[in-house]
N, C-alpha and C positions, 0 to 999 in steps of 0.2 A: 771558740778559743783557738782551735788549730788554724782557722782562716786568718785570724788576727796575727798569730805568730808568723804565718807564711807571708802575710802582707808586710809585716815589719822586716823580716829577713830580706825580702825582695827589694823593698824600698832602701834598706841599708846598702845592699849590693849595688843598686843603681846609683845611689849617692856616692859610694866609694869609687865607682867607675866614671863619675862626673856626668851621669845621664839624667840627673834630677836635682831638684833644689833641696836645701835643708828643710824648708817648710813641708815638703811632701814627706820626708823622712820623719819629721816631728809629728805630722798628722797620723802616720802609721803607728808611731810609738804611743800616741795618745789613744788610738784605737785599741792597741794591745792592753794598755792600762785599764781602759773602760771594760774590756772583755774580762780581764782578771777580776775587776771589782764586781762585775755581774756574777761571776762564778762564786766568789766569796759570799755574796749576798744570798745566792741560791742555796749554797751549802748551809749557811746560817739558818735560813728559813726552814730547810728540811730538818735540821737538828732541833729547832724549836718545835716543829710539828711532832716530831718523834717524842720529845720530852713531854709535850702536852698529852699525847696518846698514852704514854706510860703513866702519867699522873692520873688520868681519868680511869685507866684500867685498875690501878691500885685501890681506888675508892670503892 
């Protein structure tokens, strides 16, 4: 996630300076969104595994 954030900020700065296209900036934004989605999915999976462990331990 930190790399995706850094890539987005760098692409945005390059776009603002007229050094890159809007397409490159959008690809960096899409990369950031994908990384955030992966993080949410990983946190969800971990929470589900913890809930399953707790459920098994109670039985």
